[in-house]
N, C-alpha and C positions, 0 to 999 in steps of 0.2 A: 504494500499500499504506499509506503514511503516514496518509493520510486515514482509513483504516479503523482502524489501530492507534491513532490519536490520538482515535478515538470520534466522527467525524463521523456524525450522524444521517441517513443516506441516505433511509430510509423517510419520516422526518418532513419533511425539507427537500423532498424530491420529490413528497410526497403518497402516502399508503400505497396509493391506488387502483392505482397502477402495479404494486404487488407483490401485490395482492389475488388474482390468479389465478395465482400462481406455483405449479406442480405440486408443488414440494418442500414448500410450506407447507400443501398440502391445502385452500387457500382460506381456512382459518379463522385460523390464527396470524398471517399476515401481512395478511390482509384487514381485520382490525379496525383502526381508527385508534389511533394511539398516544394513551394516557389523557392528557387534557388538551391534546391537540393542536388546533391551530386553523389556519385557512388564513393567518393572520398569521405563522406559524412557518414556512410553506413559502417556500423561497428557492433560487434556482438557483445558490448559491454555488460548488458544484463544477463545474457546467457553465461559469460564468464564469471559474474558474480554468483549465480546460482550454482555454478560448477564448484565454486570455491566453498559455498555454504555446504553443498553435498559432500565435499571432501572432509569438512570438519564433522559432518554427521557420522562419517565412517570412523574417524578417530575418537569421537566423544558422543556416542548416540544418546546417552541420557541427560546431555546438556541441553537438549533442544525440546521444545514443545510441539514439534511437528515432526512427520516422518519423511523418509525419502520419497514416498509415494506423493505426499503433499507438493514437494519441490517438483517432481516430474509432471504433475498435474498442472501446476502454475505454468511451467515452461511449455508444456504442450499447448496451452490455451493462449499464450502470448502469440503463437502462429496460427491458431486454428480459426480466428475470426468468429468463433461461436458465441463469444460474449462480447459486450461493448466495453469491458474494463480496460482493454489494452489498444482499442481503436483509436486513431487519430493521435495528435501529439500533445494536446493540452486539455486541461478541464474545460476551458472556454470553448474550443472546438467541439469537444464532446457535448457540451450543454447546448451549443448552437445546432448540432445535428440531432438533438433530442435523444441521445443515446440513453441516458438514465431511464427515460420512460419507454423507449422502444426496444431495449435489449435487457437481458438478464445480467446480473452482476456475478462474476465468478466467486467473489468473496461470499455473497449470500449463499451460493450453492455449497461452497466448501464448509461453511459454518453450519448448514443444515445436514450435511452428510454425516453418517455415523462415524465415530472415531475409530481410527485403525492403528 
């Protein structure tokens, strides 16, 4: 959640093509590249962060309040475009596209899921 609230540009960093076919965006709002974006701005920073956290869970599994499955699920849905959580680059863009009312939140589904 902190990555979103601090403004990490998921669409820009992962390439907007991932989100181009998101049903919630109708193909147009998320399919267009971010203005001024280039391949040089694409970077798997979030993926690398999740990998680092996963490595720590291997070393100290009881130090975390979540499982490796939780991490894998979050990472899967960064790219799935199934949830509006990681679509577009900012809270403002997500609000303008009305994603909170048009899509499900990954966090809600994860919190509602039975603990594993």
